[in-house]
KOLZA-136467 format. One record per residue (C-alpha): residue number from 1; x, y, z. Coordinates in steps of 0.5 Angstrom, whole numbers, plus 2048, in hexadecimal, padded with zeros to 3 digits. Example, Ala and Ser with C-alpha at 12.3 -4.5 7.8 and 13.67 -1.06 7.14 Angstrom:
# residues 2
k 1 | px 819 | py 7F7 | pz 810
k 2 | px 81B | py 7FE | pz 80E
***
This chain:
# residues 336
k 1 | px 800 | py 801 | pz 7FF
k 2 | px 802 | py 807 | pz 7FE
k 3 | px 801 | py 80D | pz 802
k 4 | px 800 | py 813 | pz 800
k 5 | px 7FF | py 81A | pz 802
k 6 | px 7FA | py 81E | pz 7FD
k 7 | px 7FA | py 824 | pz 7FA
k 8 | px 7F5 | py 82A | pz 7FE
k 9 | px 7F1 | py 82E | pz 7FA
k 10 | px 7ED | py 833 | pz 7FD
k 11 | px 7E7 | py 837 | pz 7F9
k 12 | px 7E2 | py 83B | pz 7FE
k 13 | px 7E4 | py 837 | pz 805
k 14 | px 7E4 | py 831 | pz 803
k 15 | px 7EA | py 82D | pz 802
k 16 | px 7EB | py 826 | pz 7FD
k 17 | px 7EF | py 821 | pz 7FC
k 18 | px 7F4 | py 820 | pz 7F6
k 19 | px 7F8 | py 81A | pz 7F3
k 20 | px 7FA | py 817 | pz 7EE
k 21 | px 7FB | py 810 | pz 7EF
k 22 | px 801 | py 80D | pz 7EA
k 23 | px 7FE | py 807 | pz 7E8
k 24 | px 7FB | py 800 | pz 7EA
k 25 | px 7FC | py 800 | pz 7F2
k 26 | px 7F9 | py 802 | pz 7F9
k 27 | px 7FA | py 808 | pz 7FC
k 28 | px 7F8 | py 80B | pz 803
k 29 | px 7F6 | py 812 | pz 804
k 30 | px 7FA | py 815 | pz 809
k 31 | px 7F5 | py 81A | pz 80B
k 32 | px 7EF | py 816 | pz 80C
k 33 | px 7F1 | py 80F | pz 80B
k 34 | px 7ED | py 80E | pz 805
k 35 | px 7F1 | py 808 | pz 800
k 36 | px 7EF | py 808 | pz 7FA
k 37 | px 7F1 | py 801 | pz 7F5
k 38 | px 7F1 | py 804 | pz 7EE
k 39 | px 7F2 | py 800 | pz 7E8
k 40 | px 7F6 | py 804 | pz 7E4
k 41 | px 7F9 | py 80C | pz 7E4
k 42 | px 7F4 | py 811 | pz 7E6
k 43 | px 7F3 | py 816 | pz 7EA
k 44 | px 7EE | py 817 | pz 7F0
k 45 | px 7EB | py 81E | pz 7F3
k 46 | px 7E6 | py 81D | pz 7F9
k 47 | px 7E4 | py 821 | pz 7FF
k 48 | px 7DE | py 820 | pz 805
k 49 | px 7D7 | py 822 | pz 803
k 50 | px 7D2 | py 823 | pz 809
k 51 | px 7CE | py 81E | pz 80A
k 52 | px 7C6 | py 81D | pz 809
k 53 | px 7C4 | py 81B | pz 810
k 54 | px 7BC | py 81B | pz 80F
k 55 | px 7BE | py 816 | pz 809
k 56 | px 7C1 | py 812 | pz 80C
k 57 | px 7BD | py 811 | pz 813
k 58 | px 7B6 | py 810 | pz 80E
k 59 | px 7BA | py 80A | pz 80B
k 60 | px 7BC | py 808 | pz 812
k 61 | px 7C4 | py 809 | pz 812
k 62 | px 7C8 | py 80D | pz 815
k 63 | px 7CF | py 810 | pz 813
k 64 | px 7D5 | py 80D | pz 815
k 65 | px 7DA | py 812 | pz 813
k 66 | px 7DB | py 817 | pz 80E
k 67 | px 7D9 | py 817 | pz 807
k 68 | px 7DE | py 818 | pz 802
k 69 | px 7DC | py 81A | pz 7FB
k 70 | px 7E1 | py 817 | pz 7F5
k 71 | px 7E3 | py 818 | pz 7EE
k 72 | px 7E8 | py 815 | pz 7EA
k 73 | px 7EA | py 817 | pz 7E3
k 74 | px 7E9 | py 810 | pz 7E1
k 75 | px 7E4 | py 80C | pz 7E1
k 76 | px 7E4 | py 806 | pz 7E4
k 77 | px 7EB | py 807 | pz 7E7
k 78 | px 7E9 | py 806 | pz 7EE
k 79 | px 7E7 | py 7FF | pz 7EF
k 80 | px 7E7 | py 7FF | pz 7F6
k 81 | px 7E5 | py 804 | pz 7FC
k 82 | px 7E8 | py 804 | pz 803
k 83 | px 7E4 | py 808 | pz 808
k 84 | px 7E7 | py 809 | pz 810
k 85 | px 7E4 | py 807 | pz 815
k 86 | px 7E3 | py 808 | pz 81D
k 87 | px 7E1 | py 802 | pz 81F
k 88 | px 7E3 | py 7FD | pz 824
k 89 | px 7E5 | py 7F5 | pz 823
k 90 | px 7DE | py 7F4 | pz 828
k 91 | px 7DA | py 7F8 | pz 823
k 92 | px 7DC | py 7F5 | pz 81D
k 93 | px 7DA | py 7EE | pz 81F
k 94 | px 7D2 | py 7F1 | pz 81F
k 95 | px 7D0 | py 7EF | pz 817
k 96 | px 7CD | py 7F4 | pz 813
k 97 | px 7D0 | py 7FA | pz 817
k 98 | px 7D3 | py 7FD | pz 812
k 99 | px 7D2 | py 7FF | pz 80B
k 100 | px 7D3 | py 805 | pz 806
k 101 | px 7CF | py 809 | pz 802
k 102 | px 7CF | py 80B | pz 7FB
k 103 | px 7CC | py 812 | pz 7FA
k 104 | px 7CC | py 814 | pz 7F3
k 105 | px 7C7 | py 818 | pz 7EE
k 106 | px 7C2 | py 813 | pz 7EE
k 107 | px 7C2 | py 812 | pz 7F5
k 108 | px 7C4 | py 80D | pz 7FB
k 109 | px 7C6 | py 806 | pz 7FB
k 110 | px 7C9 | py 802 | pz 801
k 111 | px 7D0 | py 7FE | pz 7FE
k 112 | px 7D2 | py 7F7 | pz 804
k 113 | px 7D9 | py 7F7 | pz 804
k 114 | px 7DE | py 7F2 | pz 801
k 115 | px 7E1 | py 7F2 | pz 808
k 116 | px 7E2 | py 7F6 | pz 80E
k 117 | px 7EA | py 7F6 | pz 812
k 118 | px 7EB | py 7F8 | pz 818
k 119 | px 7EC | py 7FF | pz 815
k 120 | px 7E8 | py 800 | pz 80F
k 121 | px 7E2 | py 7FE | pz 80A
k 122 | px 7E4 | py 7FB | pz 803
k 123 | px 7DF | py 7FC | pz 7FE
k 124 | px 7DF | py 7FB | pz 7F6
k 125 | px 7DE | py 802 | pz 7F3
k 126 | px 7D8 | py 802 | pz 7EE
k 127 | px 7DA | py 809 | pz 7EC
k 128 | px 7DC | py 80F | pz 7EF
k 129 | px 7D8 | py 814 | pz 7F2
k 130 | px 7D6 | py 815 | pz 7FA
k 131 | px 7D8 | py 80F | pz 800
k 132 | px 7D7 | py 80F | pz 806
k 133 | px 7D7 | py 80A | pz 80D
k 134 | px 7D0 | py 808 | pz 810
k 135 | px 7CE | py 806 | pz 816
k 136 | px 7C7 | py 801 | pz 816
k 137 | px 7C3 | py 805 | pz 81D
k 138 | px 7C0 | py 7FF | pz 81E
k 139 | px 7C6 | py 7FB | pz 81F
k 140 | px 7CA | py 801 | pz 822
k 141 | px 7C4 | py 802 | pz 828
k 142 | px 7C4 | py 7FB | pz 82A
k 143 | px 7CB | py 7FB | pz 82A
k 144 | px 7CB | py 801 | pz 82D
k 145 | px 7D1 | py 7FF | pz 832
k 146 | px 7D6 | py 7FF | pz 82D
k 147 | px 7DC | py 804 | pz 82C
k 148 | px 7DF | py 807 | pz 828
k 149 | px 7E6 | py 809 | pz 825
k 150 | px 7E6 | py 810 | pz 827
k 151 | px 7EB | py 816 | pz 828
k 152 | px 7EB | py 81B | pz 82E
k 153 | px 7EC | py 822 | pz 82D
k 154 | px 7EC | py 827 | pz 832
k 155 | px 7EA | py 82F | pz 833
k 156 | px 7EC | py 833 | pz 838
k 157 | px 7E7 | py 839 | pz 838
k 158 | px 7E9 | py 840 | pz 839
k 159 | px 7EB | py 842 | pz 83F
k 160 | px 7E6 | py 849 | pz 83F
k 161 | px 7DF | py 845 | pz 83E
k 162 | px 7DF | py 843 | pz 845
k 163 | px 7E1 | py 83C | pz 849
k 164 | px 7E7 | py 838 | pz 845
k 165 | px 7E4 | py 833 | pz 841
k 166 | px 7E8 | py 82E | pz 83D
k 167 | px 7E2 | py 82B | pz 838
k 168 | px 7E4 | py 823 | pz 835
k 169 | px 7E2 | py 821 | pz 82F
k 170 | px 7E2 | py 81A | pz 82D
k 171 | px 7E2 | py 81A | pz 825
k 172 | px 7E1 | py 813 | pz 821
k 173 | px 7E8 | py 812 | pz 81F
k 174 | px 7E6 | py 812 | pz 817
k 175 | px 7E3 | py 819 | pz 817
k 176 | px 7E9 | py 81D | pz 814
k 177 | px 7EC | py 822 | pz 819
k 178 | px 7EE | py 826 | pz 814
k 179 | px 7E7 | py 828 | pz 812
k 180 | px 7E5 | py 829 | pz 819
k 181 | px 7E3 | py 82F | pz 81B
k 182 | px 7E5 | py 835 | pz 81F
k 183 | px 7E1 | py 833 | pz 826
k 184 | px 7DD | py 836 | pz 82A
k 185 | px 7D9 | py 833 | pz 82F
k 186 | px 7D2 | py 838 | pz 82D
k 187 | px 7D0 | py 837 | pz 826
k 188 | px 7D0 | py 833 | pz 820
k 189 | px 7D2 | py 831 | pz 81B
k 190 | px 7D8 | py 82E | pz 820
k 191 | px 7D7 | py 828 | pz 824
k 192 | px 7D6 | py 829 | pz 82C
k 193 | px 7DA | py 827 | pz 832
k 194 | px 7D9 | py 820 | pz 833
k 195 | px 7DB | py 822 | pz 83B
k 196 | px 7DD | py 828 | pz 83F
k 197 | px 7E3 | py 827 | pz 844
k 198 | px 7E2 | py 82E | pz 849
k 199 | px 7E8 | py 82F | pz 84D
k 200 | px 7E7 | py 832 | pz 853
k 201 | px 7EE | py 835 | pz 854
k 202 | px 7F3 | py 838 | pz 850
k 203 | px 7F8 | py 832 | pz 84D
k 204 | px 7FD | py 832 | pz 849
k 205 | px 7FC | py 82B | pz 847
k 206 | px 7F6 | py 826 | pz 848
k 207 | px 7F7 | py 81E | pz 847
k 208 | px 7F0 | py 81C | pz 842
k 209 | px 7EE | py 814 | pz 842
k 210 | px 7E8 | py 812 | pz 83E
k 211 | px 7E5 | py 80B | pz 83F
k 212 | px 7E0 | py 806 | pz 83D
k 213 | px 7D9 | py 803 | pz 840
k 214 | px 7DE | py 7FE | pz 844
k 215 | px 7E2 | py 804 | pz 847
k 216 | px 7E8 | py 802 | pz 843
k 217 | px 7ED | py 808 | pz 841
k 218 | px 7ED | py 808 | pz 83A
k 219 | px 7F1 | py 80F | pz 839
k 220 | px 7F5 | py 813 | pz 83E
k 221 | px 7F9 | py 819 | pz 83D
k 222 | px 7FC | py 81F | pz 841
k 223 | px 7F9 | py 825 | pz 83D
k 224 | px 7FE | py 82B | pz 83F
k 225 | px 7F9 | py 832 | pz 83F
k 226 | px 7FF | py 837 | pz 83F
k 227 | px 7FD | py 83B | pz 839
k 228 | px 7FC | py 843 | pz 837
k 229 | px 7F9 | py 847 | pz 83C
k 230 | px 7F4 | py 84B | pz 836
k 231 | px 7F0 | py 846 | pz 833
k 232 | px 7EB | py 848 | pz 82D
k 233 | px 7E5 | py 849 | pz 831
k 234 | px 7E1 | py 846 | pz 82B
k 235 | px 7E4 | py 83F | pz 82A
k 236 | px 7E7 | py 839 | pz 82F
k 237 | px 7ED | py 837 | pz 82E
k 238 | px 7F1 | py 830 | pz 82E
k 239 | px 7F4 | py 82F | pz 833
k 240 | px 7FA | py 82B | pz 830
k 241 | px 7FC | py 831 | pz 82C
k 242 | px 7FE | py 834 | pz 832
k 243 | px 802 | py 830 | pz 835
k 244 | px 80A | py 833 | pz 836
k 245 | px 80E | py 82E | pz 834
k 246 | px 812 | py 82E | pz 83A
k 247 | px 80C | py 82C | pz 83E
k 248 | px 80A | py 827 | pz 839
k 249 | px 80A | py 81F | pz 83B
k 250 | px 811 | py 81B | pz 83B
k 251 | px 811 | py 818 | pz 834
k 252 | px 811 | py 811 | pz 836
k 253 | px 80A | py 811 | pz 83A
k 254 | px 808 | py 816 | pz 834
k 255 | px 808 | py 810 | pz 830
k 256 | px 806 | py 80B | pz 834
k 257 | px 800 | py 80F | pz 834
k 258 | px 7FF | py 80F | pz 82C
k 259 | px 801 | py 808 | pz 82D
k 260 | px 7FA | py 805 | pz 82A
k 261 | px 7F9 | py 80A | pz 824
k 262 | px 801 | py 809 | pz 822
k 263 | px 800 | py 802 | pz 821
k 264 | px 7F9 | py 803 | pz 81E
k 265 | px 7FB | py 807 | pz 819
k 266 | px 802 | py 808 | pz 817
k 267 | px 804 | py 805 | pz 811
k 268 | px 809 | py 7FF | pz 80E
k 269 | px 80D | py 804 | pz 80A
k 270 | px 80D | py 809 | pz 810
k 271 | px 810 | py 804 | pz 815
k 272 | px 815 | py 801 | pz 810
k 273 | px 817 | py 808 | pz 810
k 274 | px 818 | py 809 | pz 817
k 275 | px 81C | py 804 | pz 818
k 276 | px 820 | py 806 | pz 813
k 277 | px 821 | py 80D | pz 817
k 278 | px 821 | py 809 | pz 81D
k 279 | px 827 | py 805 | pz 81B
k 280 | px 82B | py 80A | pz 818
k 281 | px 82A | py 80E | pz 81E
k 282 | px 82D | py 809 | pz 823
k 283 | px 825 | py 808 | pz 827
k 284 | px 825 | py 800 | pz 825
k 285 | px 82A | py 7FC | pz 824
k 286 | px 82B | py 7F7 | pz 81E
k 287 | px 828 | py 7F1 | pz 822
k 288 | px 822 | py 7F6 | pz 824
k 289 | px 821 | py 7F7 | pz 81D
k 290 | px 821 | py 7F0 | pz 81B
k 291 | px 81C | py 7EE | pz 821
k 292 | px 817 | py 7F2 | pz 81E
k 293 | px 811 | py 7EE | pz 81C
k 294 | px 80D | py 7ED | pz 816
k 295 | px 806 | py 7F1 | pz 816
k 296 | px 804 | py 7F7 | pz 815
k 297 | px 801 | py 7F8 | pz 81D
k 298 | px 807 | py 7F3 | pz 820
k 299 | px 80D | py 7F7 | pz 81D
k 300 | px 809 | py 7FD | pz 81F
k 301 | px 809 | py 7FB | pz 826
k 302 | px 80F | py 7F8 | pz 825
k 303 | px 812 | py 7FF | pz 823
k 304 | px 80E | py 803 | pz 829
k 305 | px 810 | py 7FF | pz 82F
k 306 | px 818 | py 7FE | pz 82D
k 307 | px 818 | py 805 | pz 82D
k 308 | px 815 | py 807 | pz 833
k 309 | px 818 | py 803 | pz 838
k 310 | px 81F | py 806 | pz 836
k 311 | px 81C | py 80C | pz 838
k 312 | px 81C | py 814 | pz 838
k 313 | px 821 | py 815 | pz 833
k 314 | px 81F | py 80F | pz 82E
k 315 | px 818 | py 811 | pz 82E
k 316 | px 819 | py 818 | pz 82B
k 317 | px 81D | py 815 | pz 826
k 318 | px 817 | py 811 | pz 824
k 319 | px 812 | py 817 | pz 824
k 320 | px 817 | py 81B | pz 820
k 321 | px 817 | py 815 | pz 81B
k 322 | px 810 | py 815 | pz 81B
k 323 | px 80F | py 81B | pz 81A
k 324 | px 814 | py 81C | pz 814
k 325 | px 812 | py 816 | pz 810
k 326 | px 80A | py 817 | pz 811
k 327 | px 808 | py 81D | pz 814
k 328 | px 800 | py 81C | pz 812
k 329 | px 801 | py 816 | pz 818
k 330 | px 805 | py 81B | pz 81C
k 331 | px 800 | py 821 | pz 81C
k 332 | px 7FA | py 81A | pz 81D
k 333 | px 7FE | py 817 | pz 823
k 334 | px 7FF | py 81F | pz 827
k 335 | px 807 | py 81E | pz 827
k 336 | px 808 | py 824 | pz 823
***
């Protein structure tokens, strides 16, 4: 699989993505997670579009991710499309929970996936237009205890708006952060906070933890609350953006916090480049290089755990190398 960063096109405030596939192959977009399987050279142009929620609800469906409008310079050049999902392994056991909607000028049709992997829904492409993941409303309701993979976004309210409050937003993993609106906790079209943390005392740092229904810890982060004393009163500012470098967590702790996401999202070519750089910088030995297991996920675990155990200096090298080799993933993991 070839990972690419598309060209960004902006018109009237709307972002589109463009990439020219050099020939037959499997190509994954580093910004959206979309995977295109092509049979020939072709230029792809794609962007997200607004769901018609009323149309979905009348048919008993719910949106399960972004809706992508996809165009191609060559008819039938794309034979398969892989759409990223945010489901856990337990949810994937529910038969019929996920499907794909195909929207054209003639209306809406439901496509059955060819296969569902841990990260993507794979479908055969009849012809290109708008595609998006959908949930069966009844199956989702009957299995309401099922979790999804989410991103945690933190927003510190301005100091001059009243009590100090940290808004916590849980956003599905397959929602594009680059297209997420500037956050406002008052009104749309933005997402409202999942919950709020009221800070009774003035503190420089707070430890946040997210638990599941069984009270098992699924996420933890030490968050610095030091930042500018004058903030825009109209908008909230992501708390992560105000963390000074000298106050950030030790690099080995930062790696531990993103370990699971790293294992899920890093590509095999990126892992190979990281291994080369770690060997060149004497972070790992030839023996450790040879002992790394095959298979993308196992290789990712070995790279992460081997380096973390070596401490601060080695972990800093891995973070630096990842930022250089895959800046998109590094930004997604909040490592840069």
